[in-house]
C-alpha positions as CSV (number, residue, x, y, z in Angstrom):
1,M,-40.8,11.5,66.0
2,P,-40.3,12.8,69.6
3,P,-42.9,15.2,70.6
4,R,-42.4,19.0,70.7
5,V,-44.7,20.8,73.1
6,R,-44.9,24.4,74.1
7,F,-46.1,26.6,77.0
8,A,-47.2,30.0,75.7
9,P,-48.1,32.5,78.4
10,S,-49.1,36.1,77.7
11,P,-47.3,38.7,79.9
12,T,-50.4,40.4,81.2
13,G,-50.2,39.4,84.8
14,Y,-48.3,37.2,87.3
15,L,-48.0,33.4,86.7
16,H,-51.5,32.0,87.4
17,I,-51.8,28.6,89.2
18,G,-53.6,27.2,86.2
19,S,-50.9,28.4,83.8
20,A,-48.3,26.8,86.1
21,R,-50.1,23.5,85.9
22,T,-50.3,23.7,82.1
23,F,-46.5,24.3,82.0
24,I,-46.0,21.3,84.3
25,F,-48.2,18.9,82.3
26,N,-46.4,20.0,79.1
27,W,-43.0,19.5,80.8
28,L,-44.0,16.0,82.1
29,Y,-45.3,15.0,78.7
30,A,-42.1,16.1,77.0
31,R,-39.9,14.4,79.6
32,R,-42.0,11.2,79.7
33,N,-41.8,10.9,75.9
34,H,-38.2,12.1,75.4
35,G,-39.4,15.2,73.7
36,T,-38.7,19.0,73.6
37,M,-40.2,21.5,76.0
38,I,-40.6,25.0,74.5
39,L,-41.3,28.2,76.3
40,R,-42.9,30.8,74.0
41,I,-43.9,34.2,75.3
42,D,-47.0,35.3,73.4
43,D,-46.5,39.0,73.7
44,T,-48.2,40.4,70.6
45,D,-50.9,42.1,72.7
46,V,-48.9,45.3,73.0
47,D,-51.7,47.2,74.8
48,R,-51.8,44.8,77.7
49,N,-48.2,43.4,77.9
50,T,-46.0,44.7,80.7
51,D,-42.4,44.0,81.6
52,V,-43.4,43.5,85.2
53,S,-45.7,40.7,84.2
54,L,-43.1,39.1,82.0
55,Q,-40.5,39.1,84.8
56,S,-43.2,37.6,87.2
57,I,-43.7,34.8,84.7
58,Y,-40.0,34.0,84.6
59,E,-39.8,34.3,88.3
60,G,-42.5,31.8,88.9
61,L,-41.3,29.3,86.3
62,N,-37.7,29.5,87.5
63,W,-38.9,28.8,91.1
64,L,-40.6,25.6,89.8
65,D,-37.1,24.5,88.9
66,L,-38.1,22.4,85.8
67,G,-36.6,24.4,83.0
68,W,-37.2,24.3,79.2
69,D,-35.2,23.4,76.1
70,E,-36.0,26.2,73.7
71,H,-37.2,29.8,74.2
72,Y,-39.0,32.3,71.9
73,R,-40.8,35.5,72.0
74,Q,-43.6,36.1,69.5
75,S,-42.7,39.8,69.2
76,D,-39.5,38.7,67.5
77,R,-41.5,36.7,64.9
78,L,-44.0,39.2,63.5
79,D,-42.6,39.0,60.0
80,L,-43.4,35.2,60.0
81,H,-47.0,35.9,61.2
82,R,-47.6,38.4,58.4
83,R,-46.1,36.2,55.8
84,Q,-48.2,33.3,56.7
85,A,-51.3,35.5,56.8
86,Q,-50.4,36.6,53.3
87,V,-50.1,33.0,52.2
88,I,-53.7,32.4,53.4
89,L,-54.9,35.5,51.6
90,D,-53.1,34.5,48.4
91,K,-54.9,31.2,48.5
92,G,-58.3,33.0,48.6
93,L,-58.9,31.7,52.1
94,A,-59.0,35.1,53.7
95,Y,-60.3,38.6,52.7
96,R,-59.8,42.2,53.6
97,D,-62.5,43.8,55.7
98,F,-62.4,47.6,55.2
99,T,-65.3,48.2,57.5
100,P,-64.3,51.3,59.6
101,A,-63.5,50.5,63.1
102,E,-66.1,52.8,64.5
103,A,-68.8,51.1,62.5
104,A,-67.8,47.5,63.1
105,S,-69.1,45.5,66.0
106,T,-69.6,41.9,66.9
107,S,-73.3,42.5,67.1
108,G,-73.5,42.9,63.4
109,D,-74.6,46.5,63.1
110,A,-72.2,46.9,60.2
111,G,-74.5,44.8,58.1
112,G,-72.9,41.4,58.7
113,D,-74.6,38.0,58.7
114,K,-75.7,36.5,62.0
115,S,-76.3,33.0,63.2
116,Q,-79.7,31.9,64.5
117,Q,-78.5,32.8,68.0
118,G,-77.6,36.3,66.9
119,Q,-73.9,35.8,66.7
120,W,-72.0,37.9,64.1
121,L,-70.6,35.5,61.5
122,A,-69.4,37.5,58.4
123,N,-69.6,40.7,56.5
124,P,-70.9,39.6,53.0
125,G,-70.1,42.9,51.4
126,M,-66.4,42.5,52.3
127,R,-66.3,38.8,51.5
128,E,-67.6,39.4,48.0
129,L,-65.1,42.1,47.1
130,S,-63.1,41.1,44.0
131,P,-59.4,40.6,44.5
132,E,-58.7,43.5,42.2
133,E,-61.0,45.9,44.2
134,S,-59.6,44.6,47.5
135,G,-56.0,45.0,46.3
136,R,-56.7,48.5,44.9
137,R,-58.1,49.8,48.2
138,A,-55.3,48.2,50.2
139,A,-52.7,49.8,47.9
140,A,-54.4,53.2,48.4
141,G,-53.7,52.9,52.1
142,E,-57.2,52.1,53.3
143,P,-57.0,50.3,56.6
144,F,-58.4,46.8,56.8
145,V,-58.8,43.7,59.1
146,L,-57.7,40.5,57.4
147,R,-60.4,37.8,58.1
148,Y,-60.4,34.1,57.5
149,R,-63.0,33.1,54.9
150,V,-64.8,30.4,56.8
151,P,-66.5,28.0,54.3
152,R,-70.2,28.5,54.4
153,G,-73.2,26.7,52.9
154,A,-71.2,23.6,52.0
155,G,-72.1,21.5,54.9
156,R,-68.5,21.5,56.2
157,T,-67.9,20.2,59.7
158,V,-64.7,21.1,61.5
159,R,-63.5,18.1,63.5
160,F,-60.6,17.1,65.8
161,E,-59.9,14.5,68.4
162,D,-59.1,15.9,71.8
163,G,-56.7,13.9,74.0
164,V,-58.9,14.5,77.1
165,Y,-62.4,15.3,75.9
166,G,-62.5,13.0,72.9
167,A,-64.1,13.7,69.5
168,Q,-65.0,17.3,68.9
169,A,-67.1,18.7,66.0
170,K,-68.6,22.1,65.0
171,E,-70.4,23.1,61.9
172,A,-68.4,25.6,59.9
173,D,-71.5,27.7,59.3
174,D,-71.4,28.4,63.1
175,V,-67.8,29.7,63.1
176,E,-67.4,33.5,62.5
177,D,-65.0,35.0,60.0
178,F,-62.3,35.5,62.6
179,A,-59.5,38.1,62.2
180,L,-56.0,37.1,61.3
181,L,-54.4,40.6,61.2
182,R,-55.7,43.7,62.9
183,S,-56.1,47.0,61.1
184,N,-52.7,48.1,62.5
185,G,-51.1,45.1,60.9
186,M,-50.5,43.2,64.1
187,P,-51.4,39.5,64.1
188,T,-54.2,38.3,66.3
189,Y,-53.7,35.5,68.9
190,H,-55.1,32.9,66.4
191,M,-52.8,33.9,63.6
192,A,-49.6,34.3,65.6
193,S,-50.2,31.2,67.7
194,C,-50.8,28.9,64.7
195,A,-48.0,30.4,62.6
196,D,-45.6,29.8,65.4
197,D,-46.9,26.3,66.1
198,A,-46.4,25.4,62.5
199,D,-43.0,27.0,62.2
200,L,-41.7,25.4,65.4
201,A,-43.1,22.0,64.4
202,I,-45.2,21.7,67.5
203,T,-46.6,18.1,67.6
204,N,-48.9,18.4,70.7
205,I,-50.8,21.4,72.1
206,I,-51.7,20.8,75.8
207,R,-53.6,23.8,77.2
208,G,-56.5,24.9,79.3
209,Q,-60.1,23.8,78.5
210,D,-61.0,27.5,78.0
211,H,-59.2,27.2,74.6
212,L,-61.3,24.3,73.4
213,T,-63.6,26.5,71.3
214,N,-60.6,28.3,69.7
215,T,-59.3,25.0,68.4
216,F,-61.9,24.8,65.6
217,K,-60.5,28.1,64.2
218,H,-57.0,26.8,64.6
219,V,-57.7,23.6,62.7
220,L,-58.8,25.8,59.8
221,I,-55.6,27.9,59.9
222,F,-53.4,24.8,59.9
223,E,-55.3,23.5,57.0
224,A,-54.9,26.8,55.1
225,L,-51.2,26.8,55.8
226,G,-50.9,23.3,54.4
227,V,-49.5,21.7,57.5
228,P,-50.9,18.9,59.7
229,A,-52.6,20.2,62.8
230,P,-50.9,19.2,66.1
231,D,-52.6,16.8,68.4
232,F,-54.7,18.7,70.9
233,A,-55.4,18.0,74.6
234,H,-57.4,20.4,76.8
235,L,-57.0,20.4,80.6
236,P,-59.9,20.8,83.0
237,L,-60.3,24.2,84.7
238,L,-59.3,25.0,88.2
239,I,-62.2,26.3,90.3
240,A,-62.7,27.8,93.7
241,P,-64.6,26.0,96.5
242,D,-67.8,27.9,95.4
243,G,-67.5,26.5,91.9
244,S,-66.4,29.7,90.2
245,K,-63.4,29.8,87.9
246,L,-60.2,30.9,89.6
247,S,-59.4,34.4,88.5
248,K,-56.7,36.9,89.4
249,R,-59.3,39.7,89.7
250,K,-61.7,37.8,92.0
251,H,-59.4,35.6,94.1
252,G,-56.2,37.6,94.2
253,P,-53.1,35.9,95.7
254,V,-54.8,32.5,95.9
255,V,-54.1,32.1,92.2
256,S,-50.5,33.3,92.2
257,V,-47.6,30.8,92.2
258,T,-45.5,33.2,94.3
259,T,-48.0,33.0,97.1
260,Y,-47.0,29.4,97.7
261,R,-43.3,30.2,97.3
262,D,-43.5,33.0,99.9
263,A,-45.4,30.7,102.2
264,G,-42.3,28.5,102.4
265,F,-43.2,25.7,100.0
266,L,-40.6,23.5,98.4
267,P,-40.7,23.9,94.6
268,H,-41.3,20.2,94.0
269,T,-44.1,20.1,96.5
270,Y,-45.9,22.7,94.5
271,V,-45.3,20.7,91.3
272,N,-46.6,17.6,93.0
273,F,-49.7,19.4,94.3
274,L,-50.6,20.9,90.9
275,C,-50.2,17.5,89.2
276,L,-52.9,16.1,91.5
277,L,-55.4,18.9,90.4
278,G,-57.1,17.2,87.5
279,W,-54.7,14.2,87.0
280,S,-54.1,11.0,88.8
281,P,-51.5,8.2,88.5
282,K,-54.4,5.7,89.0
283,D,-52.8,4.0,91.9
284,N,-53.8,6.3,94.8
285,R,-50.3,7.7,95.1
286,E,-50.1,11.3,96.2
287,Q,-46.5,12.1,97.4
288,M,-44.3,11.5,94.4
289,S,-40.8,12.4,93.4
290,R,-40.0,14.2,90.1
291,Q,-38.9,11.0,88.4
292,E,-42.0,9.2,89.7
293,L,-44.2,11.9,88.2
294,I,-42.4,11.6,84.8
295,D,-42.7,7.9,84.8
296,A,-46.4,7.9,85.7
297,F,-47.7,10.9,83.6
298,S,-50.0,10.3,80.7
299,L,-52.8,12.3,79.2
300,G,-55.0,9.3,79.9
301,G,-54.8,10.1,83.5
302,V,-56.2,13.6,83.1
303,N,-59.8,14.0,84.3
304,R,-62.5,15.7,82.4
305,S,-64.1,17.3,85.5
306,N,-62.9,20.6,86.9
307,A,-60.5,20.5,89.8
308,V,-61.2,22.4,93.1
309,V,-58.5,24.4,94.8
310,N,-59.5,24.6,98.5
311,F,-58.9,27.9,100.3
312,T,-60.6,30.3,102.6
313,E,-60.7,34.1,102.8
314,A,-58.4,33.9,105.8
315,D,-56.0,31.3,104.3
316,P,-55.1,31.2,100.6
317,I,-53.2,27.9,101.0
318,D,-54.8,24.6,100.1
319,P,-54.6,22.2,103.1
320,K,-53.7,19.3,101.0
321,A,-50.8,21.3,99.6
322,L,-49.6,22.1,103.1
323,W,-49.8,18.4,104.0
324,L,-47.8,17.4,101.0
325,N,-45.2,20.0,101.8
326,S,-44.8,18.6,105.3
327,Q,-44.2,15.1,103.8
328,H,-41.6,16.3,101.3
329,L,-40.0,18.5,104.0
330,R,-39.2,15.3,106.0
331,A,-38.2,13.2,103.0
332,V,-35.7,15.6,101.3
333,P,-32.0,15.1,102.5
334,A,-31.0,17.7,105.0
335,A,-28.1,18.8,102.9
336,E,-30.6,19.7,100.1
337,L,-32.8,21.6,102.5
338,A,-29.9,23.5,104.0
339,P,-29.6,26.3,101.4
340,L,-33.4,26.8,101.4
341,V,-33.5,27.0,105.2
342,R,-30.5,29.3,105.3
343,H,-32.3,31.7,102.9
344,V,-35.4,31.8,105.1
345,L,-33.4,32.4,108.2
346,T,-31.5,35.2,106.6
347,A,-34.7,36.8,105.4
348,H,-35.9,36.8,109.1
349,G,-32.6,38.2,110.5
350,L,-31.4,34.8,111.8
351,Q,-28.2,32.9,111.3
352,A,-27.7,29.2,110.7
353,N,-25.8,27.1,113.3
354,E,-22.1,26.6,112.8
355,P,-20.4,24.3,111.8
356,E,-22.4,23.0,108.9
357,S,-22.7,19.6,110.5
358,A,-24.5,21.2,113.5
359,F,-26.8,23.0,111.1
360,L,-27.7,19.8,109.4
361,Q,-28.4,18.1,112.7
362,T,-30.7,20.9,113.7
363,I,-32.6,20.6,110.4
364,E,-32.9,16.9,110.8
365,A,-34.4,17.1,114.3
366,A,-36.5,20.2,113.9
367,R,-38.3,19.4,110.6
368,S,-40.3,16.5,112.0
369,R,-43.1,18.8,113.1
370,F,-42.8,21.5,110.4
371,A,-45.0,22.0,107.4
372,S,-43.1,24.8,105.6
373,L,-39.7,26.3,105.3
374,N,-41.0,29.4,107.1
375,D,-41.5,27.2,110.2
376,F,-37.7,27.2,110.7
377,A,-37.8,30.9,111.3
378,G,-41.2,30.8,113.2
379,R,-41.8,27.7,115.4
380,G,-38.1,26.8,114.9
381,R,-36.7,30.2,116.0
382,C,-35.5,28.7,119.3
383,Y,-32.9,26.7,117.4
384,F,-31.3,29.8,115.9
385,S,-31.8,32.6,118.5
386,D,-32.1,33.1,122.2
387,D,-35.0,35.5,121.6
388,Y,-38.0,33.2,121.3
389,P,-41.5,33.2,122.7
390,M,-42.6,31.1,125.7
391,A,-46.0,29.4,125.3
392,P,-48.2,29.6,128.5
393,E,-48.4,25.8,128.7
394,A,-44.6,25.6,128.5
395,L,-44.3,28.1,131.4
396,D,-46.5,25.7,133.4
397,K,-44.0,22.9,132.9
398,L,-41.2,25.2,134.2
399,N,-43.3,26.2,137.2
400,A,-43.8,22.6,138.3
401,P,-42.4,21.8,141.8
402,Q,-38.6,21.4,141.7
403,A,-38.4,21.8,137.9
404,R,-36.3,25.0,137.8
405,E,-33.9,23.9,140.5
406,L,-33.3,20.5,138.9
407,L,-32.9,22.0,135.4
408,R,-30.1,24.2,136.8
409,E,-28.4,21.2,138.3
410,L,-28.8,19.4,135.0
411,A,-27.0,22.3,133.3
412,V,-24.0,21.8,135.5
413,R,-23.8,18.1,134.8
414,L,-24.2,18.6,131.0
415,D,-21.5,21.2,131.1
416,G,-19.1,18.7,132.5
417,L,-19.6,16.1,129.7
418,T,-16.7,15.2,127.6
419,E,-19.0,14.2,124.7
420,F,-22.4,16.0,124.2
421,N,-25.0,14.0,122.2
422,E,-28.4,12.5,122.6
423,Q,-27.3,9.5,124.5
424,T,-25.1,11.3,127.0
425,A,-27.7,14.0,127.6
426,E,-30.4,11.3,128.2
427,K,-28.1,9.4,130.6
428,E,-27.4,12.5,132.7
429,L,-31.0,13.5,132.8
430,R,-32.3,10.1,133.9
431,D,-29.5,9.6,136.4
432,L,-30.4,13.0,138.0
433,A,-34.1,12.1,138.1
434,T,-33.2,8.8,139.8
435,E,-30.9,10.4,142.3
436,K,-33.5,13.0,143.2
437,G,-36.4,10.6,143.3
438,V,-38.5,12.3,140.7
439,K,-40.0,11.1,137.4
440,A,-37.8,11.7,134.4
441,G,-40.8,13.3,132.7
442,L,-40.5,16.3,135.0
443,L,-37.0,17.0,133.6
444,I,-37.9,16.0,130.0
445,N,-40.9,18.3,129.9
446,G,-39.1,21.1,131.7
447,S,-36.0,21.0,129.5
448,R,-38.1,21.0,126.4
449,A,-40.0,24.1,127.7
450,A,-36.8,25.9,128.7
451,L,-35.0,25.2,125.4
452,T,-37.8,25.8,122.9
453,G,-40.6,27.6,124.7
454,Q,-42.9,24.8,123.5
455,T,-44.4,21.6,124.9
456,A,-44.3,19.5,121.7
457,G,-41.6,18.9,119.1
458,P,-38.9,16.4,118.3
459,S,-37.6,13.9,120.8
460,A,-36.5,15.8,123.9
461,F,-33.0,14.5,123.6
462,A,-32.8,15.4,119.9
463,V,-33.7,18.9,121.1
464,F,-30.5,19.1,123.2
465,V,-28.4,18.5,120.1
466,A,-30.5,20.6,117.8
467,V,-30.3,23.6,120.0
468,G,-26.6,23.0,120.6
469,R,-24.5,22.8,123.7
470,E,-23.5,26.4,123.6
471,R,-27.1,27.5,124.0
472,V,-28.4,24.6,126.1
473,I,-26.2,25.2,129.1
474,P,-27.0,29.0,129.5
475,R,-30.7,28.5,128.9
476,L,-31.0,25.8,131.6
477,K,-28.9,27.8,134.1
478,K,-31.1,30.9,133.9
479,V,-34.5,29.2,134.2
């Protein structure tokens, strides 16, 4: 049976970098194994859910440009969750806890049992209520929390095999009687998640390592529902350079997917980068296409150790991610980059060169030294506007003896060309240098400075074409 996997974010904040990686690993697993990718919004926590967060999650996922096959919202499935909770109660595997909310606490001051470590485990008085008494009080409208009746005193061990961390086991006596329904009738995360996973026939649950301890409870719920538990695989955490877990509250924009989008990253670069955080294809490859990632992905390549995202207070972008982006930026066909570059230019009040062929030539030449899409509107501003900064070292090249005079003469010669391209521009420049008895470098360096305001970049003759004849001639004439 082809696998069915799901990504189940809660709309309580923007799309976290760790959540994006979880989505990507699920997506790759589904595509590698010809399975189904499901997006399920876990929005039963009504006190914390916000529409802004939900839209932010969609925005981030849509930017990744991977897509999904099926889509659900837990809030549309509450009847299912409650029915399944009732099934567990009817089997005698759950009980109603009528302890008043103000009296209950996880520290056990409501008279509950505790483990040797002081952890609250159960409320014996509620566990021992007869079904008749429990039903009578519920029928009378007395509020209650529905709790799973964890088997105690029978030497039961809850076990599962994790696809990353191997065999896992925990004594049932150390698992608390966790809630399935809250006193307001809303399902808890455990109940809603497992009920949906069972109903949607999820075969593999791939999620963050912070959910590993929850899995013992989930194994019990699947067992109570009478369905096989999915296969589990938990992913290592993403941590900051100081070893702390990446968090929205502590690290802010560093952990937001849109931070990389706004920094001018290509969507696939970000996917490629996140894959390398905690996973390896085992052959030292780093820059990989989408299909290469699909072909190489396996849970066997996921590491058990936490993965570090490198950043500083001054710069939230991981240097490796920036390097990867520069590599992809050079590899993607110019025609595919064109709409992305055009979008960046428009956002900065700039216009792409016309016709389209000229625009593609500009992209082809300019991108060789760029690391992000934003560089087209920053360092590449000279290709799209006559208003660009002049670096001090570039000004030095223009101020070299004879440079300005010769550049103006070069402008006249270029203006008379029948065909304007790299080869004809180079020939005119070198012929002029020979005639004047100067090194060609004087004109090469001077023209680059005049046309771009910089001393480094693409081939000097590629710059002529990238800037365009209609801009080259006036710029050289007015030096």
